[in-house]
N, C-alpha and C positions, 0 to 999 in steps of 0.2 A: 545510105548514110545514117549514122546514129547521132542523135543530138544529146548532149549532156545538159541536164537541167540542174542548175545550182540552187540549193535551198539556202535561204538566209538564216534559218534557225530550225531546230527540231526539238521535240519533246519526248522524253522517255516515259512511256505510260506506266510501266511497272518494272520493278527490279526484284529479283528473287535471291535470297540468301538461305541456303539449306531448306528450301521449300517454303520460306516465309516471305511474303510480299513486303516491300519497303513500307515501313510505318505501320504494318499490321500488328495488332495485339493478339497474342495467343495465350491459352490457358497455362498458367505457371504452377498451380498447385493451391495450397491453402495456408492460411495463418491459423494458429491455435492459441488459446489462452486458458489459464487454469484459475479456478476460484480458490477460496481459502477462508481463513478465519482472521479477524482483527481483534486485538485486545486493547481497549482504551487504557492509556498509561501516560502520565506526565510527571516530570520531576524538575527540580531546580538545580542548576549547575552550581557547584561550590567553587570549583577551580578548573581551569584548562591550561595545560602546560606541556612542553615537549616530553615525550617518553624517551627511554634509553635508546630507541631506534629512530628518534627524531620525528615520529608520528605525533599526533595530538592525543594526549591522555586527559580524559575528562573525569573529574571527581564529582560523585553524587552522594547524597545521603545514603542511598541504597540502590543496588542494581537489581533487587529482587523482582521489581515490577516489569523488568525488561526480559524476563525469562522466555516469553512467548513471541518475541519479535527478533528478526535478523538484521534490521536496520533501523536507525533513528533519524528523526528530523530535528534539527537544532535551529533556534532563532533567539534573538534578543541578547546575544553576548556583546558586551562592551569591551573594546580593547584599544591599546595604543598603537601608533604607527600611522602611516599615510598610504592612500591608494591600495595597491595590491599587497602591500606589506602591513596593512592594518589587520590586527589579529581578528577583529570581529568580521571583517570582509572575507577572510579565509574560511571561517567556520560557519557563518550564519547562512540560513535559508538554503540549506543543502541536506540531502539525504546521505547518511553515512552508515554503511555496514560496519560492524564493530566486533571486537573481541572482549569478552569479560575477563578482566585481570584478577579481580577479587571482589569482595562484597561491596566495595565503594568506588571501584575504578573500571573504566572501559577505555580501550584504545580504538581510535577511529581508523578503519582500514582505508588505505589509499591516501591518507592525509600526509602532507609534507610541509615543513616550515622553511621558507627561503631564508637565506642569510639576511640579517638586518631586520627581521620581522619584529613587530611590536609584541607586547605581552598582554595577557588577560587582565582586565581591570575589574569587571563585576558583571553580575547578571547572567541571564541565559536560561532558556527552558528547553527541555528535551521531550520528544513525543515518540510513541511507538508508531510503526507503519504496517500497512497491509502490502504483502508482496504478490504481484501478479506476473507470473512467468509468461513470456511470449515466445512462441516457436514458429518456424516456417517449415513447410513440407513441400519440396519442389518435385514436380513431375519428372518422368524419365526424360533424360536429355536436356533438362533445363539447368542452366547455370546463371544465376543472378548475382550481381555484385552491388545492387542498390535496392533498397526497400523503402516503401512509404506506407504507413498505416495509421489509422486513428482508433483510439479506444475511448469508450465512454462508460461511466459508472453512474447508475440511476438509483437513487434512494427509493426504498419501498416503504409504504406506510408512513410512520412518523420519524423515520430515520433522518438525521440531519444531513445536509448536503455535503458532499466531498468535492473540494475544488482542487484542480491540478496545478494551481499557481504555486503550491508548495510541494508538489510531487517531483519525482525525477525518474527518468529511465536510465538504467545502468546497462551498458552494452555488454554482452557476453564476452568472455576472454578470447573467443575465437575471432573477434573483430578488434581492430585497433581503435575504432571509434572515429575514424577520419570522416569528417563531414556530418557528424551527428547533429541533428537539429530537433528541438522540441518547441511546439507552439501550443501553449495552454489556451483553451477556450475562454471567452469572457462573457459577461452578462448571462443570458439564458443558457449559454453553452459552456458555462464554467466547469461543468462536470465532464468535459472532453479534452483530449490531448492528441495532437497530431505529431507523429514521430517519423523522421526520415533518417536512414543510415546509408551512407555512400562511401564505398571503398573501391577506387578504380583499379587497385592492384590485387583485389581479392575476389575469388569466385568460390562458391560453395554449392553443393548439390545434396539431394536427399533430404532427410529430416534432421533439423538441428535447432538449438536455441538461439534466439536473437538477443535476448536479455531479459531483465526483470524490471517491471514498472513498480515503483514504491510510492505509496500514497499514505500520508499521515492519517491516523485514525482520529476522527473527531472526539474530543474529550467528553462531549455530551452524548456520544453514542452509547446506547444501553444494551444490556444483554438481550439477545433474541432479535434485535434489529438486523436487517439485511439489505444488500444492494445487488442489482444485476449488472453484469459487465458484458460488453460486447464490442465488436469492431464496427466502425462507422465507414471505413474505406480501406482499400489495400491494393497496391500494385508493386511491380518490381521491374527492373531492367538490367540488361547486360550491356554495360557501356564500354566494354573492351573490344567490341566488334563494330564494324562499319558495314551497313547501317546498324544503328542501335536496335536491339530487339526488346520490345516491350511485352511484359507479362501481366495478365490479370489474375487476381487471386480471389478465391471464394472465401468469404468471411462469415461463415455461418456459425462459427464457434461462439458459445456463450458460457457464462459461469455465474456463480453466486458467491458473494462475500458475506460471511456471517459474523456478527459481532458477539463476542463471548467475553464475559468478565469472570475472572478466576476468583472464587471465594477465598478470602484470606482470614476473615474473622466472622464467626457465627456465635453470638453471645446472648444470654438472657438479659433482659432489661428490667422487667418487673413481673410480679404475679406469683413467683415460685414460693412454696412453703407457706401459703396463706391458710388461715383458719377462719371459720365463720359459723353462722347459724344454719342448721340443716334446713334445706328448702329455700334458702335465700341466696341471692347473688352475692358473690364476694366483692369487696370494695375496689380492688385494683385489677385491671385487665392483665392477661398474660401477654407479654410482648417480648420479641426477640429482634435482633438487628443483624443483617447480613451485609458485609462490605467487602470491597476488593482491597488490593494492596495500597491504593491511594485514599482509602477511607470513603469511597463512593458506594452508595447503596446499589445492590444488584437486584434487578427485577427478574421475574420468570422462574424462580426456584420455589419448590414446595417445602414449607415448614410443617412438620407434624407435631402437634401437641398431644401428649398422652397423660392421663391420670395414672400415677404410679402408686399413690397411697391415699387412703381416705375414701369417702363415698361420693365424691363429686362427679358431676357429669358435664359434658359440653353438649348442650341441646339434646340431652338424652343419650349421648354416646360417650364412651371412654376416650375417644380420640377426636381431634379436629384437624382438618387440613386447610391451610391457607397458602396463597401464592404471594411471594414477595413482590413489592412494587418499587417505584422510584423513591419513596419516602424513607427507604432504608429499614424502617421498623414495621414489623407485622404484629398485630394484636388479635386476640380472641377473648371474648368474655367467658365467664364460668358461672354455672348456677348450681 
């Protein structure tokens, strides 16, 4: 006689889907980021109003200083209206890709004005940004539809801190942006940002862009300063299968952000065409000033002074080389 033993409960020790144990994390690939250049620039908004296409058109004194940036950060606009229809709430504290219309106007890409929105009243500042493209490279057979990663920007030397509280990650057009979440760091971690993208109906494989992280360039950042950028974490998941497959990503990609100031004015200040007694020092130093489009002094450039007439010397030589610094002005004596 065979007896049947009835079990009150049982436990599944492991389950396998396509060779992956339930809850197991497998290699998914890697995340990548790109360094670049940042150009300090700030301007005052004169007017913001609807464009012919109902986007927001911003009037500035000049768009020349925005030539080296693809997106701007706007803050400080005062507008009428309440809640979500307050003009200032719509435009402030956001990163906006833009199109230059002419020498004094830009249109903010992706901006729309709802019916009944208030109007621009006054104020507003506009800043250039650094663009950090983020990519994903999935391994063979990997299809992920959610991604989580962290990025940090660390100032080098005397470079001022960059905080992500005013930055923004703009998802690539291949994603709808469903479930996008940004978590800026605070305190000692203010230079980090956590980003997650979740799209339950979308799967992507191979190598593709996730989006671009835009960070405002500190207005007190100077030519030659730099920042290192790197990932702090990274993972992904395919949430359209049961059980969910988790992927780990290698985050070894690093980059460098360099601050460059574009010279807009290089002018003589004093010292030219002087006369004096042979063998004696002249009364006025030779001085030049180098500034960018905002009138800010640019350090790190070499100014060459050359005697082109007369018998004067710079410490026994016909030429003198000096490096510009933060004071805007460079001087050299003459004997």
